[in-house]
LOVEXPA-424009 format. One line per 2 residues: number of its first residue (from 1); their letters; for each residue x, y, z of N, C-alpha, C, O. Coordinates in steps of 0.05 Angstrom, whole numbers, always signed. Each point is the difference from the previous one (the first is absolute). Layout:
REM residues N
NUM) a) X,Y,Z,X,Y,Z,X,Y,Z,X,Y,Z ~ ...
//
This chain:
REM residues 154
1) mv) +1875,+1511,+1845,+11,+26,-2,+28,-2,-14,+16,-18,+7 ~ -11,+35,-25,+25,-1,-15,+21,+15,+17,-5,+23,+9
3) av) +28,-35,-5,+21,+12,+15,+14,+22,-16,+7,-4,-23 ~ -4,+27,+35,+13,+22,-12,+24,+7,+18,-2,-3,+24
5) ae) +24,+12,-35,+24,+5,+16,-6,+18,+24,+10,-6,+22 ~ -25,+27,-26,-6,+18,+22,-21,-11,+19,-1,+8,+24
7) hp) -17,-25,-34,-22,-11,+15,+0,-30,-2,-17,-11,-15 ~ +34,-3,+29,+1,-29,-2,-26,-12,+11,-12,+11,+19
9) av) +3,-32,-30,-24,-14,+10,+5,-9,+28,+22,-8,+7 ~ -42,+9,+10,+2,-8,+27,-15,-26,+4,-24,-1,-6
11) dp) +37,-19,+16,-13,-26,+5,-5,-2,+30,+20,-4,+15 ~ -45,+6,-6,-4,-1,+29,+2,-27,+12,+1,-3,+24
13) dv) +1,-18,-40,+2,-27,+10,+29,-8,+3,+13,-9,-19 ~ -3,+13,+42,+28,-5,+6,+2,-26,+16,-12,-3,+21
15) df) +28,-16,-31,+5,-25,+13,+29,+1,+12,+19,-3,-15 ~ -17,+8,+41,+26,+3,+12,+17,-26,+0,+24,+0,+6
17) hd) -37,-22,-12,+14,-26,-2,+14,-3,-27,+18,-17,-3 ~ -26,+32,-17,+13,-1,-26,+24,+19,+0,-4,+24,+2
19) pr) +28,-35,-4,+24,+17,+1,+1,+22,-21,+10,+22,+5 ~ -22,-28,-28,+0,+21,-21,-18,+24,+8,+8,+23,-4
21) qr) -31,-29,+17,-17,+22,+8,+11,+14,+25,-3,+24,+3 ~ +16,-39,+15,+12,+12,+23,+21,+19,-8,+4,+21,+12
23) ae) +11,-28,-33,+22,+17,-10,-11,+26,-12,+13,+20,-2 ~ -39,-21,-7,-12,+23,-13,-8,+21,+21,-3,+24,-7
25) lt) +0,-32,+32,-7,+20,+20,+24,+18,+6,+21,-9,+7 ~ -27,+34,-9,+21,+20,+5,-13,+21,+18,-24,-1,+5
27) ph) +40,+20,+5,-13,+21,+16,-22,+15,-16,-17,+12,+13 ~ +19,-13,-39,-21,+13,-17,-26,-15,+2,-22,+12,-5
29) sw) +22,-38,+12,-24,-17,+1,-17,+7,+25,-24,-4,-1 ~ +36,+13,+22,-14,+3,+25,-23,+20,-1,-21,-5,+11
31) pv) +24,+28,-25,-23,+18,-2,-24,-13,-15,-23,+5,+7 ~ +29,-21,-27,-21,-13,-15,-14,-20,+18,-25,-1,+1
33) la) +40,-15,+14,-12,-19,+18,-16,+14,+22,-21,-10,+9 ~ +31,+32,+1,-14,+15,+20,-27,+12,-11,-20,-1,+14
35) ai) +21,+10,-38,-24,+11,-13,-21,-22,-4,-24,+5,+6 ~ +33,-28,-15,-19,-22,-3,-12,-8,+27,-24,-5,+2
37) sa) +41,+3,+18,-10,-8,+27,-20,+20,+11,-21,-7,+11 ~ +28,+33,-13,-19,+21,+10,-26,-1,-15,-22,+1,+13
39) gg) +23,-3,-39,-24,-1,-16,-17,-25,+6,-24,+1,+2 ~ +38,-24,+0,-14,-25,+6,-14,+1,+27,-22,-11,+2
41) gl) +35,+23,+17,-13,+2,+27,-25,+17,-2,-21,-8,+12 ~ +22,+30,-25,-23,+18,-3,-23,-13,-16,-23,+1,+7
43) gg) +31,-14,-29,-20,-14,-17,-14,-22,+15,-24,-4,-2 ~ +40,-12,+17,-11,-22,+15,-19,+10,+22,-21,-12,+5
45) la) +28,+34,+8,-18,+12,+20,-26,+9,-12,-21,-3,+12 ~ +22,+15,-36,-24,+10,-13,-18,-24,-7,-24,+1,+4
47) ry) +36,-22,-15,-16,-24,-7,-12,-13,+25,-23,-7,+0 ~ +39,+5,+22,-10,-11,+24,-24,+16,+11,-20,-11,+8
49) gl) +23,+37,-9,-22,+18,+10,-26,-4,-16,-21,-1,+12 ~ +24,-2,-38,-24,-4,-16,-12,-28,+5,-25,-3,+1
51) ge) +42,-17,+3,-10,-26,+7,-15,-1,+27,-20,-14,+3 ~ +30,+30,+16,-14,+1,+26,-26,+16,-2,-19,-6,+13
53) af) +19,+27,-29,-24,+17,-3,-22,-15,-15,-24,+4,+5 ~ +32,-21,-24,-19,-15,-16,+7,-30,+1,+10,-10,-20
55) pw) -16,-3,+42,+8,-28,+3,-15,-19,-19,-22,+6,-9 ~ +35,-28,+2,-11,-20,-18,-15,-21,+16,+9,-9,+21
57) rp) -33,+3,-30,-16,-22,+12,+4,-25,-17,-3,+2,-25 ~ +8,-25,+36,+4,-24,-16,-24,-5,-19,-23,+0,+8
59) ga) +30,-4,-33,-20,-5,-21,-9,+25,-14,-12,-2,-22 ~ +17,+25,+33,-9,+25,-12,+22,+9,-20,+23,-10,+1
61) fp) -30,+28,-19,+19,+11,-19,+20,+17,+16,-8,+17,+16 ~ +34,-21,-19,+21,+15,+15,+4,+29,-10,+19,+6,-14
63) ws) -38,+11,+20,+0,+27,-12,+25,+16,+9,+10,+15,-17 ~ -1,-17,+41,+23,+17,+8,+25,-8,-15,+15,+17,-9
65) tf) -10,-43,+6,+24,-9,-15,-3,+8,-29,+19,+9,-13 ~ -43,-12,+2,-5,+8,-28,+5,+30,-3,+14,+8,-19
67) av) -24,+8,+37,+3,+29,-2,+30,+8,+2,+9,+18,-14 ~ +5,-31,+33,+28,+6,+4,+16,-6,-26,+16,+16,-9
69) nv) -20,-40,-2,+15,-8,-23,-6,+16,-25,+18,+8,-15 ~ -44,-1,+11,-7,+15,-24,+9,+29,+3,+11,+12,-19
71) sg) -15,+0,+43,+10,+28,+3,+30,+1,-1,+11,+20,-10 ~ +3,-40,+21,+29,-1,-2,+10,-2,-29,+19,+13,-7
73) cl) -33,-29,-9,+7,-2,-28,-5,+26,-15,+16,+8,-17 ~ -37,+6,+23,-5,+26,-12,+22,+20,+7,+10,+14,-17
75) li) -2,-14,+42,+22,+18,+9,+27,-8,-12,+16,+17,-6 ~ -11,-43,+3,+25,-9,-13,+1,+9,-29,+21,+9,-9
77) ga) -43,-11,-5,-1,+10,-28,+6,+29,-1,+16,+9,-17 ~ -28,+7,+35,+5,+29,+0,+29,+6,+8,+12,+17,-12
79) lm) -2,-31,+32,+27,+4,+9,+20,-5,-22,+19,+16,-3 ~ -22,-37,-12,+20,-7,-21,+1,+22,-21,+21,+6,-11
81) vl) -44,+6,+4,-1,+22,-19,+14,+24,+12,+16,+13,-14 ~ -22,-6,+39,+13,+23,+13,+30,-4,+2,+15,+19,-5
83) it) -6,-43,+11,+29,-5,+3,+14,+3,-27,+21,+11,-2 ~ -33,-22,-19,+13,+1,-26,-2,+27,-14,+18,+9,-14
85) rr) -40,+6,+18,-4,+25,-14,+6,+25,+17,+11,+19,-11 ~ -18,-20,+36,+2,+25,+16,+24,+0,+18,+14,+20,+2
87) wp) -8,-43,+11,+22,-1,+19,+20,-22,-6,+5,-17,+17 ~ +7,+17,-41,+19,-22,-7,+25,+0,+17,+14,-21,+2
89) da) -7,+43,+10,+25,+2,+16,-4,-6,+29,+19,+1,+16 ~ -43,-6,-7,-6,-6,+28,+7,-29,+5,-17,-18,-2
91) kl) +42,+14,+10,+11,-28,+2,-14,-17,+21,-2,-24,-4 ~ -7,+36,+25,-12,-16,+22,-31,-1,-2,-12,-13,+17
93) lr) +0,+27,-36,-29,+0,-1,-11,-27,-8,-19,-10,+14 ~ +29,-4,-34,-10,-26,-7,+4,-21,+22,-18,-14,+6
95) pf) +42,+13,+6,+3,-19,+22,-18,+6,+23,-12,-19,+12 ~ +9,+44,-5,-17,+7,+23,-30,-4,-6,-14,-15,+14
97) ag) +5,+29,-35,-29,+0,-6,-9,-25,-15,-21,-11,+7 ~ +36,+2,-27,-9,-23,-16,+5,-26,+14,-19,-16,+5
99) vg) +44,+10,+1,+7,-26,+12,-9,-1,+29,-12,-19,+9 ~ +18,+40,+7,-6,+0,+28,-29,+6,+7,-15,-18,+8
101) ll) +6,+43,-12,-26,+9,+8,-22,-16,-14,-17,-13,+13 ~ +17,+13,-40,-22,-14,-14,+4,-31,+0,-19,-15,-2
103) gg) +44,+6,+3,+5,-28,+3,-9,-11,+27,-10,-22,+2 ~ +13,+39,+19,-9,-8,+26,-30,+4,+3,-13,-15,+16
105) yt) +1,+33,-31,-28,+6,+1,-16,-22,-14,-20,-11,+11 ~ +28,+4,-35,-14,-21,-15,+6,-27,+12,+21,-4,+12
107) tf) -39,-15,-15,+4,-25,+14,-12,-23,-17,-22,-10,+6 ~ +37,+2,-26,-10,-21,-17,+4,-27,+14,-12,-20,-9
109) st) +28,+18,+29,+2,-25,+16,-26,-4,+16,-10,-22,+2 ~ -1,+44,+9,-25,-2,+14,-23,-6,-19,-19,-13,+7
111) yv) +21,+24,-31,-19,-6,-21,-3,-30,-5,-22,-11,-1 ~ +45,-3,-1,+0,-29,-4,-11,-14,+25,-16,-19,-3
113) ld) +23,+28,+26,-10,-11,+25,-30,+4,+2,-15,-18,+9 ~ +5,+41,-17,-29,+6,+1,-15,-19,-19,-22,-9,+7
115) ir) +34,+3,-30,-13,-19,-19,-2,-27,+14,-21,-13,-1 ~ +43,+4,+12,+0,-26,+13,-21,-1,+23,-15,-19,+2
117) nt) +15,+40,+14,-18,+0,+23,-30,+2,-9,-17,-10,+14 ~ +12,+24,-35,-27,+2,-11,-10,-27,-10,-23,-7,+4
119) va) +41,-7,-18,-7,-27,-9,-5,-18,+24,-19,-15,+1 ~ +37,+17,+19,-3,-17,+25,-26,+7,+14,-11,-18,+14
121) ag) +1,+42,-16,-25,+8,+13,-24,-9,-16,-23,+6,+6 ~ +28,-21,-28,-22,-11,-16,-11,+20,-20,-24,-3,-9
123) rp) +39,+22,+0,-9,+20,-19,+18,+1,-25,+13,+21,-5 ~ -11,-42,-10,+19,-1,-23,-8,+21,-22,+18,+10,-14
125) gv) -43,-4,+11,-9,+20,-19,+11,+28,+7,+9,+14,-17 ~ -11,-8,+42,+10,+26,+10,+31,+1,-4,+11,+20,-8
127) al) +2,-43,+14,+29,-1,-3,+8,+4,-29,+19,+14,-6 ~ -34,-27,-12,+6,+2,-29,-5,+29,-10,+16,+11,-15
129) ly) -37,+1,+24,-6,+28,-7,+22,+19,+10,+10,+17,-14 ~ -1,-22,+39,+22,+15,+11,+26,-4,-15,+15,+19,-5
131) lg) -9,-44,-1,+24,-7,-15,+1,+16,-27,+20,+14,-5 ~ -40,-17,-11,+0,+13,-26,-5,+30,+2,+13,+15,-15
133) gt) -30,-7,+33,-6,+29,+2,+24,+16,+9,+4,+22,-10 ~ +12,-33,+28,+24,+14,+10,+20,+2,-23,+12,+22,-3
135) lv) -8,-43,-12,+20,+1,-22,-8,+21,-20,+17,+16,-8 ~ -42,-16,-1,-9,+19,-20,+1,+28,+11,+9,+19,-13
137) aa) -19,-15,+37,+0,+27,+12,+28,+11,+5,+5,+23,-4 ~ +13,-41,+13,+28,+9,+6,+14,+9,-26,+13,+21,+0
139) vt) -15,-37,-21,+13,+7,-25,-13,+25,-12,+14,+18,-10 ~ -40,-16,+12,-14,+24,-10,+8,+25,+16,+3,+21,-11
141) av) +1,-25,+37,+7,+23,+18,+29,+10,-7,+4,+24,+0 ~ +14,-42,-6,+27,+8,-8,-2,+17,-25,+12,+21,-3
143) wa) -27,-32,-17,-3,+14,-25,-13,+28,+4,+9,+20,-11 ~ -30,-20,+28,-14,+26,+5,+18,+20,+14,+0,+23,-7
145) gm) +15,-33,+26,+19,+18,+14,+20,+12,-19,+6,+24,+2 ~ +4,-40,-20,+20,+10,-20,-14,+19,-20,+11,+21,-6
147) ai) -35,-28,-3,-14,+17,-20,-8,+27,+12,+5,+20,-12 ~ -17,-21,+35,-9,+25,+13,+24,+18,+6,-1,+24,-5
149) tg) +22,-35,+17,+23,+16,+7,+14,+11,-25,+8,+23,+0 ~ -6,-40,-20,+11,+10,-26,-15,+23,-11,+12,+19,-10
151) rl) -39,-21,+11,-16,+23,-11,+3,+25,+17,+2,+22,-10 ~ -1,-25,+37,+3,+23,+17,+27,+14,-4,+2,+24,+5
153) lr) +18,-39,-13,+27,+11,-4,+3,+14,-26,+19,+15,-4 ~ -37,-20,-15,+2,+13,-26,-8,+29,+1,+1,+14,-20
//
């Protein structure tokens, strides 16, 4: 994201041990951190609920993680178009919805763990299909979210 004087880029990865980053925290930073935290909590709860509703069986294709990551990528694509075209002045929307909600909802760390566990369950073919299929579907979903939302806004 290009930093603009009125809309500085927000970096959600704050390392409090780095004095330069600690110095960057101001009272203005707290609403952004609160928005990310609130969104992350909600996104994580949504992902957890879907994982519980559609549990993974060892060796099977991890459909719930696949669906979460692909739907999250579709929504991220749509959100980025909405933020840049429709709501550019909504300062807390990207931290809340993009970094927090959808960042907490999508789970590419679980994706990697699912690949490892599927291989460990003796299903390397399923793991390879999941590995490639998720990457292709996720990138396609971001593109589709951007394209569909862009058309709807015209």
